[in-house]
Structure formats: C-alpha cells, structure tokens
mmCIF file as gemmi writes it, N, C-alpha and C atoms, coordinates in Angstrom:
data_model
loop_
_atom_site.group_PDB
_atom_site.id
_atom_site.type_symbol
_atom_site.label_atom_id
_atom_site.label_alt_id
_atom_site.label_comp_id
_atom_site.label_asym_id
_atom_site.label_entity_id
_atom_site.label_seq_id
_atom_site.pdbx_PDB_ins_code
_atom_site.Cartn_x
_atom_site.Cartn_y
_atom_site.Cartn_z
_atom_site.occupancy
_atom_site.B_iso_or_equiv
_atom_site.pdbx_formal_charge
_atom_site.auth_seq_id
_atom_site.auth_asym_id
_atom_site.pdbx_PDB_model_num
ATOM 1 N N . UNK Axp A 1 ? 11.197 -1.66 10.845 1 0 ? 1 A 1
ATOM 2 C CA . UNK Axp A 1 ? 10.263 -1.237 9.44 1 0 ? 1 A 1
ATOM 3 C C . UNK Axp A 1 ? 9.156 -0.887 10.157 1 0 ? 1 A 1
ATOM 4 N N . UNK Axp A 2 ? 8.619 0.265 9.78 1 0 ? 2 A 1
ATOM 5 C CA . UNK Axp A 2 ? 7.302 0.383 10.155 1 0 ? 2 A 1
ATOM 6 C C . UNK Axp A 2 ? 6.065 0.004 9.232 1 0 ? 2 A 1
ATOM 7 N N . UNK Axp A 3 ? 4.903 0.154 9.525 1 0 ? 3 A 1
ATOM 8 C CA . UNK Axp A 3 ? 3.968 -0.292 8.517 1 0 ? 3 A 1
ATOM 9 C C . UNK Axp A 3 ? 4.191 0.637 7.186 1 0 ? 3 A 1
ATOM 10 N N . UNK Axp A 4 ? 4.273 1.925 7.2 1 0 ? 4 A 1
ATOM 11 C CA . UNK Axp A 4 ? 4.389 2.495 6.028 1 0 ? 4 A 1
ATOM 12 C C . UNK Axp A 4 ? 5.363 1.982 5.015 1 0 ? 4 A 1
ATOM 13 N N . UNK Axp A 5 ? 6.611 1.522 5.658 1 0 ? 5 A 1
ATOM 14 C CA . UNK Axp A 5 ? 7.688 1.08 4.838 1 0 ? 5 A 1
ATOM 15 C C . UNK Axp A 5 ? 7.364 -0.095 4.237 1 0 ? 5 A 1
ATOM 16 N N . UNK Axp A 6 ? 6.74 -0.914 5.067 1 0 ? 6 A 1
ATOM 17 C CA . UNK Axp A 6 ? 6.435 -2.408 4.663 1 0 ? 6 A 1
ATOM 18 C C . UNK Axp A 6 ? 5.462 -2.432 3.475 1 0 ? 6 A 1
ATOM 19 N N . UNK Axp A 7 ? 4.279 -1.515 3.82 1 0 ? 7 A 1
ATOM 20 C CA . UNK Axp A 7 ? 3.268 -1.465 2.765 1 0 ? 7 A 1
ATOM 21 C C . UNK Axp A 7 ? 3.573 -0.969 1.419 1 0 ? 7 A 1
ATOM 22 N N . UNK Axp A 8 ? 4.449 -0.283 1.559 1 0 ? 8 A 1
ATOM 23 C CA . UNK Axp A 8 ? 5.121 0.503 0.337 1 0 ? 8 A 1
ATOM 24 C C . UNK Axp A 8 ? 5.735 -0.542 -0.724 1 0 ? 8 A 1
ATOM 25 N N . UNK Axp A 9 ? 6.214 -1.643 0.065 1 0 ? 9 A 1
ATOM 26 C CA . UNK Axp A 9 ? 6.877 -2.881 -0.853 1 0 ? 9 A 1
ATOM 27 C C . UNK Axp A 9 ? 5.891 -3.347 -1.702 1 0 ? 9 A 1
ATOM 28 N N . UNK Axp A 10 ? 4.601 -3.259 -1.126 1 0 ? 10 A 1
ATOM 29 C CA . UNK Axp A 10 ? 3.521 -3.973 -1.694 1 0 ? 10 A 1
ATOM 30 C C . UNK Axp A 10 ? 2.614 -3.438 -2.675 1 0 ? 10 A 1
ATOM 31 N N . UNK Axp A 11 ? 2.846 -2.266 -2.852 1 0 ? 11 A 1
ATOM 32 C CA . UNK Axp A 11 ? 2.009 -1.352 -3.649 1 0 ? 11 A 1
ATOM 33 C C . UNK Axp A 11 ? 2.647 -0.991 -5.013 1 0 ? 11 A 1
ATOM 34 N N . UNK Axp A 12 ? 1.767 -0.682 -5.951 1 0 ? 12 A 1
ATOM 35 C CA . UNK Axp A 12 ? 2.066 -0.209 -7.357 1 0 ? 12 A 1
ATOM 36 C C . UNK Axp A 12 ? 2.115 1.169 -7.203 1 0 ? 12 A 1
ATOM 37 N N . UNK Axp A 13 ? 1.384 1.791 -6.402 1 0 ? 13 A 1
ATOM 38 C CA . UNK Axp A 13 ? 1.731 3.333 -6.253 1 0 ? 13 A 1
ATOM 39 C C . UNK Axp A 13 ? 1.719 3.78 -4.804 1 0 ? 13 A 1
ATOM 40 N N . UNK Axp A 14 ? 2.895 3.446 -4.261 1 0 ? 14 A 1
ATOM 41 C CA . UNK Axp A 14 ? 3.063 3.682 -2.926 1 0 ? 14 A 1
ATOM 42 C C . UNK Axp A 14 ? 3.01 5.321 -2.415 1 0 ? 14 A 1
ATOM 43 N N . UNK Axp A 15 ? 2.7 6.058 -3.424 1 0 ? 15 A 1
ATOM 44 C CA . UNK Axp A 15 ? 2.375 7.453 -2.868 1 0 ? 15 A 1
ATOM 45 C C . UNK Axp A 15 ? 1.289 7.642 -2.299 1 0 ? 15 A 1
ATOM 46 N N . UNK Axp A 16 ? 0.303 6.782 -2.683 1 0 ? 16 A 1
ATOM 47 C CA . UNK Axp A 16 ? -0.887 6.706 -1.704 1 0 ? 16 A 1
ATOM 48 C C . UNK Axp A 16 ? -0.916 6.868 -0.398 1 0 ? 16 A 1
ATOM 49 N N . UNK Axp A 17 ? 0.437 6.299 0.078 1 0 ? 17 A 1
ATOM 50 C CA . UNK Axp A 17 ? 0.685 6.375 1.524 1 0 ? 17 A 1
ATOM 51 C C . UNK Axp A 17 ? 0.776 7.65 2.156 1 0 ? 17 A 1
ATOM 52 N N . UNK Axp A 18 ? 1.348 8.616 1.145 1 0 ? 18 A 1
ATOM 53 C CA . UNK Axp A 18 ? 1.544 10.14 1.693 1 0 ? 18 A 1
ATOM 54 C C . UNK Axp A 18 ? 0.322 10.669 2.255 1 0 ? 18 A 1
ATOM 55 N N . UNK Axp A 19 ? -0.718 10.343 2.011 1 0 ? 19 A 1
ATOM 56 C CA . UNK Axp A 19 ? -1.956 11.066 2.129 1 0 ? 19 A 1
ATOM 57 C C . UNK Axp A 19 ? -2.694 10.01 3.142 1 0 ? 19 A 1
ATOM 58 N N . UNK Axp A 20 ? -2.266 8.961 3.593 1 0 ? 20 A 1
ATOM 59 C CA . UNK Axp A 20 ? -3.024 8.031 4.428 1 0 ? 20 A 1
ATOM 60 C C . UNK Axp A 20 ? -2.781 8.498 5.836 1 0 ? 20 A 1
ATOM 61 N N . UNK Axp A 21 ? -4.155 8.597 6.566 1 0 ? 21 A 1
ATOM 62 C CA . UNK Axp A 21 ? -3.88 8.557 7.995 1 0 ? 21 A 1
ATOM 63 C C . UNK Axp A 21 ? -3.905 7.167 8.674 1 0 ? 21 A 1
ATOM 64 N N . UNK Axp A 22 ? -3.237 7.117 9.788 1 0 ? 22 A 1
ATOM 65 C CA . UNK Axp A 22 ? -2.909 5.736 10.383 1 0 ? 22 A 1
ATOM 66 C C . UNK Axp A 22 ? -4.208 5.165 10.875 1 0 ? 22 A 1
ATOM 67 N N . UNK Axp A 23 ? -5.159 5.684 10.762 1 0 ? 23 A 1
ATOM 68 C CA . UNK Axp A 23 ? -6.576 5.036 11.181 1 0 ? 23 A 1
ATOM 69 C C . UNK Axp A 23 ? -7.631 5.018 10.062 1 0 ? 23 A 1
ATOM 70 N N . UNK Axp A 24 ? -7.027 5.341 9.082 1 0 ? 24 A 1
ATOM 71 C CA . UNK Axp A 24 ? -7.961 4.985 7.557 1 0 ? 24 A 1
ATOM 72 C C . UNK Axp A 24 ? -7.959 3.69 7.049 1 0 ? 24 A 1
ATOM 73 N N . UNK Axp A 25 ? -9.056 3.274 6.59 1 0 ? 25 A 1
ATOM 74 C CA . UNK Axp A 25 ? -9.096 2.078 5.805 1 0 ? 25 A 1
ATOM 75 C C . UNK Axp A 25 ? -8.38 1.985 4.734 1 0 ? 25 A 1
ATOM 76 N N . UNK Axp A 26 ? -7.412 0.883 4.619 1 0 ? 26 A 1
ATOM 77 C CA . UNK Axp A 26 ? -6.611 0.866 3.464 1 0 ? 26 A 1
ATOM 78 C C . UNK Axp A 26 ? -7.339 0.688 2.262 1 0 ? 26 A 1
ATOM 79 N N . UNK Axp A 27 ? -8.476 0.026 2.04 1 0 ? 27 A 1
ATOM 80 C CA . UNK Axp A 27 ? -9.362 -0.283 0.97 1 0 ? 27 A 1
ATOM 81 C C . UNK Axp A 27 ? -9.806 1.022 0.487 1 0 ? 27 A 1
ATOM 82 N N . UNK Axp A 28 ? -10.458 1.691 1.259 1 0 ? 28 A 1
ATOM 83 C CA . UNK Axp A 28 ? -10.976 3.094 1.023 1 0 ? 28 A 1
ATOM 84 C C . UNK Axp A 28 ? -9.724 4.2 0.469 1 0 ? 28 A 1
ATOM 85 N N . UNK Axp A 29 ? -8.639 3.927 1.017 1 0 ? 29 A 1
ATOM 86 C CA . UNK Axp A 29 ? -7.419 4.749 0.603 1 0 ? 29 A 1
ATOM 87 C C . UNK Axp A 29 ? -6.98 4.497 -0.96 1 0 ? 29 A 1
ATOM 88 N N . UNK Axp A 30 ? -7.244 3.206 -1.26 1 0 ? 30 A 1
ATOM 89 C CA . UNK Axp A 30 ? -6.915 2.913 -2.698 1 0 ? 30 A 1
ATOM 90 C C . UNK Axp A 30 ? -6.275 1.589 -2.916 1 0 ? 30 A 1
ATOM 91 N N . UNK Axp A 31 ? -5.575 0.916 -1.757 1 0 ? 31 A 1
ATOM 92 C CA . UNK Axp A 31 ? -5.221 -0.232 -2.069 1 0 ? 31 A 1
ATOM 93 C C . UNK Axp A 31 ? -6.225 -1.356 -2.673 1 0 ? 31 A 1
ATOM 94 N N . UNK Axp A 32 ? -5.738 -2.111 -3.613 1 0 ? 32 A 1
ATOM 95 C CA . UNK Axp A 32 ? -6.537 -3.032 -4.284 1 0 ? 32 A 1
ATOM 96 C C . UNK Axp A 32 ? -6.212 -4.363 -3.593 1 0 ? 32 A 1
ATOM 97 N N . UNK Axp A 33 ? -7.131 -5.347 -4.045 1 0 ? 33 A 1
ATOM 98 C CA . UNK Axp A 33 ? -6.81 -6.504 -3.324 1 0 ? 33 A 1
ATOM 99 C C . UNK Axp A 33 ? -5.801 -7.33 -3.519 1 0 ? 33 A 1
ATOM 100 N N . UNK Axp A 34 ? -5.367 -7.441 -4.546 1 0 ? 34 A 1
ATOM 101 C CA . UNK Axp A 34 ? -3.926 -7.921 -4.949 1 0 ? 34 A 1
ATOM 102 C C . UNK Axp A 34 ? -2.826 -7.36 -4.034 1 0 ? 34 A 1
ATOM 103 N N . UNK Axp A 35 ? -2.659 -6.156 -3.651 1 0 ? 35 A 1
ATOM 104 C CA . UNK Axp A 35 ? -1.858 -5.488 -2.846 1 0 ? 35 A 1
ATOM 105 C C . UNK Axp A 35 ? -2.127 -5.92 -1.502 1 0 ? 35 A 1
ATOM 106 N N . UNK Axp A 36 ? -3.229 -6.142 -1.033 1 0 ? 36 A 1
ATOM 107 C CA . UNK Axp A 36 ? -3.722 -6.543 0.266 1 0 ? 36 A 1
ATOM 108 C C . UNK Axp A 36 ? -3.285 -7.95 0.464 1 0 ? 36 A 1
ATOM 109 N N . UNK Axp A 37 ? -3.422 -8.757 -0.582 1 0 ? 37 A 1
ATOM 110 C CA . UNK Axp A 37 ? -2.845 -10.217 -0.39 1 0 ? 37 A 1
ATOM 111 C C . UNK Axp A 37 ? -1.466 -10.319 -0.396 1 0 ? 37 A 1
ATOM 112 N N . UNK Axp A 38 ? -0.901 -9.434 -1.139 1 0 ? 38 A 1
ATOM 113 C CA . UNK Axp A 38 ? 0.677 -9.484 -1.136 1 0 ? 38 A 1
ATOM 114 C C . UNK Axp A 38 ? 1.179 -9.063 0.291 1 0 ? 38 A 1
ATOM 115 N N . UNK Axp A 39 ? 0.522 -8.065 0.804 1 0 ? 39 A 1
ATOM 116 C CA . UNK Axp A 39 ? 0.826 -7.403 2.311 1 0 ? 39 A 1
ATOM 117 C C . UNK Axp A 39 ? 0.716 -8.588 3.067 1 0 ? 39 A 1
ATOM 118 N N . UNK Axp A 40 ? -0.36 -9.416 3.256 1 0 ? 40 A 1
ATOM 119 C CA . UNK Axp A 40 ? -0.41 -10.437 4.13 1 0 ? 40 A 1
ATOM 120 C C . UNK Axp A 40 ? 0.425 -11.635 4.033 1 0 ? 40 A 1
ATOM 121 N N . UNK Axp A 41 ? 0.837 -12.074 2.533 1 0 ? 41 A 1
ATOM 122 C CA . UNK Axp A 41 ? 1.757 -13.032 2.381 1 0 ? 41 A 1
ATOM 123 C C . UNK Axp A 41 ? 3.193 -12.391 3.097 1 0 ? 41 A 1
ATOM 124 N N . UNK Axp A 42 ? 3.603 -11.378 2.723 1 0 ? 42 A 1
ATOM 125 C CA . UNK Axp A 42 ? 4.723 -10.879 3.349 1 0 ? 42 A 1
ATOM 126 C C . UNK Axp A 42 ? 4.861 -10.75 4.51 1 0 ? 42 A 1
ATOM 127 N N . UNK Axp A 43 ? 3.627 -10.39 5.324 1 0 ? 43 A 1
ATOM 128 C CA . UNK Axp A 43 ? 3.486 -10.141 6.987 1 0 ? 43 A 1
ATOM 129 C C . UNK Axp A 43 ? 3.601 -11.492 7.394 1 0 ? 43 A 1
ATOM 130 N N . UNK Axp A 44 ? 3.175 -12.529 6.902 1 0 ? 44 A 1
ATOM 131 C CA . UNK Axp A 44 ? 3.345 -14.021 7.19 1 0 ? 44 A 1
ATOM 132 C C . UNK Axp A 44 ? 4.956 -14.391 7.222 1 0 ? 44 A 1
ATOM 133 N N . UNK Axp A 45 ? 5.62 -13.972 6.263 1 0 ? 45 A 1
ATOM 134 C CA . UNK Axp A 45 ? 7.045 -14.338 6.204 1 0 ? 45 A 1
ATOM 135 C C . UNK Axp A 45 ? 7.775 -13.647 7.392 1 0 ? 45 A 1
ATOM 136 N N . UNK Axp A 46 ? 7.395 -12.342 7.504 1 0 ? 46 A 1
ATOM 137 C CA . UNK Axp A 46 ? 7.953 -11.587 8.562 1 0 ? 46 A 1
ATOM 138 C C . UNK Axp A 46 ? 7.735 -12.072 9.922 1 0 ? 46 A 1
ATOM 139 N N . UNK Axp A 47 ? 6.33 -12.484 10.438 1 0 ? 47 A 1
ATOM 140 C CA . UNK Axp A 47 ? 6.05 -12.82 11.694 1 0 ? 47 A 1
ATOM 141 C C . UNK Axp A 47 ? 6.498 -14.614 11.785 1 0 ? 47 A 1
ATOM 142 N N . UNK Axp A 48 ? 6.866 -15.189 10.498 1 0 ? 48 A 1
ATOM 143 C CA . UNK Axp A 48 ? 7.12 -16.443 10.801 1 0 ? 48 A 1
ATOM 144 C C . UNK Axp A 48 ? 6.138 -17.689 10.755 1 0 ? 48 A 1
ATOM 145 N N . UNK Axp A 49 ? 4.907 -17.228 10.569 1 0 ? 49 A 1
ATOM 146 C CA . UNK Axp A 49 ? 3.714 -18.038 10.589 1 0 ? 49 A 1
ATOM 147 C C . UNK Axp A 49 ? 2.484 -17.734 9.806 1 0 ? 49 A 1
ATOM 148 N N . UNK Axp A 50 ? 1.706 -18.608 9.697 1 0 ? 50 A 1
ATOM 149 C CA . UNK Axp A 50 ? 0.548 -18.144 8.803 1 0 ? 50 A 1
ATOM 150 C C . UNK Axp A 50 ? -0.434 -17.254 9.706 1 0 ? 50 A 1
ATOM 151 N N . UNK Axp A 51 ? -0.824 -16.386 9.449 1 0 ? 51 A 1
ATOM 152 C CA . UNK Axp A 51 ? -1.664 -15.493 9.842 1 0 ? 51 A 1
ATOM 153 C C . UNK Axp A 51 ? -3.071 -16.366 10.128 1 0 ? 51 A 1
ATOM 154 N N . UNK Axp A 52 ? -3.997 -16.101 11.018 1 0 ? 52 A 1
ATOM 155 C CA . UNK Axp A 52 ? -5.443 -16.489 11.28 1 0 ? 52 A 1
ATOM 156 C C . UNK Axp A 52 ? -6.273 -15.974 10.653 1 0 ? 52 A 1
ATOM 157 N N . UNK Axp A 53 ? -7.45 -16.354 10.269 1 0 ? 53 A 1
ATOM 158 C CA . UNK Axp A 53 ? -8.58 -15.537 9.7 1 0 ? 53 A 1
ATOM 159 C C . UNK Axp A 53 ? -8.816 -14.214 10.04 1 0 ? 53 A 1
ATOM 160 N N . UNK Axp A 54 ? -8.821 -14.353 11.635 1 0 ? 54 A 1
ATOM 161 C CA . UNK Axp A 54 ? -9.312 -13.119 12.371 1 0 ? 54 A 1
ATOM 162 C C . UNK Axp A 54 ? -8.197 -12.017 12.3 1 0 ? 54 A 1
ATOM 163 N N . UNK Axp A 55 ? -7.022 -12.69 12.218 1 0 ? 55 A 1
ATOM 164 C CA . UNK Axp A 55 ? -5.839 -11.496 12.22 1 0 ? 55 A 1
ATOM 165 C C . UNK Axp A 55 ? -5.766 -10.848 10.822 1 0 ? 55 A 1
ATOM 166 N N . UNK Axp A 56 ? -6.062 -11.635 9.621 1 0 ? 56 A 1
ATOM 167 C CA . UNK Axp A 56 ? -5.906 -11.005 8.169 1 0 ? 56 A 1
ATOM 168 C C . UNK Axp A 56 ? -7.01 -9.994 8.219 1 0 ? 56 A 1
ATOM 169 N N . UNK Axp A 57 ? -8.33 -10.542 8.752 1 0 ? 57 A 1
ATOM 170 C CA . UNK Axp A 57 ? -9.564 -9.586 8.685 1 0 ? 57 A 1
ATOM 171 C C . UNK Axp A 57 ? -9.012 -8.219 9.638 1 0 ? 57 A 1
ATOM 172 N N . UNK Axp A 58 ? -8.486 -8.339 10.638 1 0 ? 58 A 1
ATOM 173 C CA . UNK Axp A 58 ? -8.262 -7.201 10.978 1 0 ? 58 A 1
ATOM 174 C C . UNK Axp A 58 ? -7.034 -5.922 10.643 1 0 ? 58 A 1
ATOM 175 N N . UNK Axp A 59 ? -6.443 -6.774 9.604 1 0 ? 59 A 1
ATOM 176 C CA . UNK Axp A 59 ? -5.5 -5.658 8.853 1 0 ? 59 A 1
ATOM 177 C C . UNK Axp A 59 ? -6.21 -4.73 8.027 1 0 ? 59 A 1
ATOM 178 N N . UNK Axp A 60 ? -6.916 -3.8 8.849 1 0 ? 60 A 1
ATOM 179 C CA . UNK Axp A 60 ? -7.605 -2.808 7.888 1 0 ? 60 A 1
ATOM 180 C C . UNK Axp A 60 ? -7.078 -1.3 7.545 1 0 ? 60 A 1
ATOM 181 N N . UNK Axp A 61 ? -6.151 -1.156 8.776 1 0 ? 61 A 1
ATOM 182 C CA . UNK Axp A 61 ? -5.416 0.332 8.827 1 0 ? 61 A 1
ATOM 183 C C . UNK Axp A 61 ? -3.915 0.163 8.917 1 0 ? 61 A 1
ATOM 184 N N . UNK Axp A 62 ? -3.34 1.246 8.868 1 0 ? 62 A 1
ATOM 185 C CA . UNK Axp A 62 ? -1.988 1.3 8.962 1 0 ? 62 A 1
ATOM 186 C C . UNK Axp A 62 ? -1.678 1.033 10.414 1 0 ? 62 A 1
ATOM 187 N N . UNK Axp A 63 ? -2.233 1.422 11.319 1 0 ? 63 A 1
ATOM 188 C CA . UNK Axp A 63 ? -2.165 1.141 12.856 1 0 ? 63 A 1
ATOM 189 C C . UNK Axp A 63 ? -2.208 -0.47 13.151 1 0 ? 63 A 1
ATOM 190 N N . UNK Axp A 64 ? -3.171 -1.164 12.227 1 0 ? 64 A 1
ATOM 191 C CA . UNK Axp A 64 ? -3.079 -2.647 12.518 1 0 ? 64 A 1
ATOM 192 C C . UNK Axp A 64 ? -1.989 -3.414 12.033 1 0 ? 64 A 1
ATOM 193 N N . UNK Axp A 65 ? -1.322 -2.793 10.93 1 0 ? 65 A 1
ATOM 194 C CA . UNK Axp A 65 ? -0.07 -3.272 10.387 1 0 ? 65 A 1
ATOM 195 C C . UNK Axp A 65 ? 1.013 -2.861 11.313 1 0 ? 65 A 1
ATOM 196 N N . UNK Axp A 66 ? 1.292 -1.779 11.657 1 0 ? 66 A 1
ATOM 197 C CA . UNK Axp A 66 ? 2.009 -1.472 12.759 1 0 ? 66 A 1
ATOM 198 C C . UNK Axp A 66 ? 1.97 -2.022 14.003 1 0 ? 66 A 1
ATOM 199 N N . UNK Axp A 67 ? 0.955 -2.479 14.593 1 0 ? 67 A 1
ATOM 200 C CA . UNK Axp A 67 ? 0.77 -3.416 15.693 1 0 ? 67 A 1
ATOM 201 C C . UNK Axp A 67 ? 1.34 -4.896 15.454 1 0 ? 67 A 1
ATOM 202 N N . UNK Axp A 68 ? 1.041 -5.548 14.172 1 0 ? 68 A 1
ATOM 203 C CA . UNK Axp A 68 ? 1.538 -6.83 14.001 1 0 ? 68 A 1
ATOM 204 C C . UNK Axp A 68 ? 3.095 -6.828 13.788 1 0 ? 68 A 1
ATOM 205 N N . UNK Axp A 69 ? 3.572 -5.549 13.066 1 0 ? 69 A 1
ATOM 206 C CA . UNK Axp A 69 ? 5.006 -5.702 13.025 1 0 ? 69 A 1
ATOM 207 C C . UNK Axp A 69 ? 5.703 -5.618 14.206 1 0 ? 69 A 1
ATOM 208 N N . UNK Axp A 70 ? 5.096 -4.691 15.337 1 0 ? 70 A 1
ATOM 209 C CA . UNK Axp A 70 ? 5.66 -4.743 16.462 1 0 ? 70 A 1
ATOM 210 C C . UNK Axp A 70 ? 5.707 -5.894 17.571 1 0 ? 70 A 1
ATOM 211 N N . UNK Axp A 71 ? 4.738 -6.736 17.134 1 0 ? 71 A 1
ATOM 212 C CA . UNK Axp A 71 ? 4.448 -7.956 18.051 1 0 ? 71 A 1
ATOM 213 C C . UNK Axp A 71 ? 5.785 -8.888 17.303 1 0 ? 71 A 1
ATOM 214 N N . UNK Axp A 72 ? 5.818 -8.961 15.918 1 0 ? 72 A 1
ATOM 215 C CA . UNK Axp A 72 ? 6.865 -9.723 15.317 1 0 ? 72 A 1
ATOM 216 C C . UNK Axp A 72 ? 8.13 -9.625 15.66 1 0 ? 72 A 1
ATOM 217 N N . UNK Axp A 73 ? 8.461 -7.931 15.857 1 0 ? 73 A 1
ATOM 218 C CA . UNK Axp A 73 ? 9.694 -7.578 16.175 1 0 ? 73 A 1
ATOM 219 C C . UNK Axp A 73 ? 9.959 -7.982 17.789 1 0 ? 73 A 1
ATOM 220 N N . UNK Axp A 74 ? 9.126 -7.735 18.427 1 0 ? 74 A 1
ATOM 221 C CA . UNK Axp A 74 ? 9.159 -8.437 19.879 1 0 ? 74 A 1
ATOM 222 C C . UNK Axp A 74 ? 9.533 -9.701 19.938 1 0 ? 74 A 1
ATOM 223 N N . UNK Axp A 75 ? 8.799 -10.732 19.311 1 0 ? 75 A 1
ATOM 224 C CA . UNK Axp A 75 ? 9.256 -11.991 19.204 1 0 ? 75 A 1
ATOM 225 C C . UNK Axp A 75 ? 10.431 -12.158 18.825 1 0 ? 75 A 1
ATOM 226 N N . UNK Axp A 76 ? 10.895 -11.384 17.81 1 0 ? 76 A 1
ATOM 227 C CA . UNK Axp A 76 ? 12.296 -11.816 17.331 1 0 ? 76 A 1
ATOM 228 C C . UNK Axp A 76 ? 13.346 -11.412 18.368 1 0 ? 76 A 1
ATOM 229 N N . UNK Axp A 77 ? 13.059 -10.449 19.484 1 0 ? 77 A 1
ATOM 230 C CA . UNK Axp A 77 ? 13.963 -10.03 20.364 1 0 ? 77 A 1
ATOM 231 C C . UNK Axp A 77 ? 13.917 -11.213 21.316 1 0 ? 77 A 1
ATOM 232 N N . UNK Axp A 78 ? 12.598 -11.86 21.791 1 0 ? 78 A 1
ATOM 233 C CA . UNK Axp A 78 ? 12.429 -12.838 22.715 1 0 ? 78 A 1
ATOM 234 C C . UNK Axp A 78 ? 13.255 -13.973 22.128 1 0 ? 78 A 1
ATOM 235 N N . UNK Axp A 79 ? 13.277 -14.27 21.074 1 0 ? 79 A 1
ATOM 236 C CA . UNK Axp A 79 ? 14.084 -15.642 20.668 1 0 ? 79 A 1
ATOM 237 C C . UNK Axp A 79 ? 15.355 -15.592 20.533 1 0 ? 79 A 1
ATOM 238 N N . UNK Axp A 80 ? 15.859 -14.348 20.487 1 0 ? 80 A 1
ATOM 239 C CA . UNK Axp A 80 ? 17.416 -14.062 20.442 1 0 ? 80 A 1
ATOM 240 C C . UNK Axp A 80 ? 18.041 -14.363 21.69 1 0 ? 80 A 1
C-alpha cells in the first residue's frame, strides 16, 4: 500500500489527494487535524509501534508517509 492509498482511508474527502504533489504540505493541501491524528494512529498500527514525537512531526508530506510505509514493509519482510 502506498501513501496515497493509506491516507485516503483517513480522509473525509479523499479527492483532495488527486491534486496533491508528493512534496506538498498535507495541512496546506486541506487535511484537518482529525485526519492527521487518525493517520498517525493507523501508521502506528501499521508499523507495530508508537511513533516518536520527531517521527510524527516529520509526517508532513506524502513523501514522508511513503518513506515510513516502506520502512514498515521492509521490517515485515525482515521478520518473516
């Protein structure tokens, strides 16, 4: 699952993602604080651990979400 597919699950209006550049700030693109909190909670489930404050603060773009998901996927392969 990529960052766009993941984030669409957290949004009331996922169509916002259609015009979102990978390096565009998510808040500036229209994500609200509730959607961002939900995304963090689901990311923590996905990676299997609580995210640190620095990690949460760094989740500002689609690129950063994709990077975290890739790390989680790589860890899952390593554990298998």
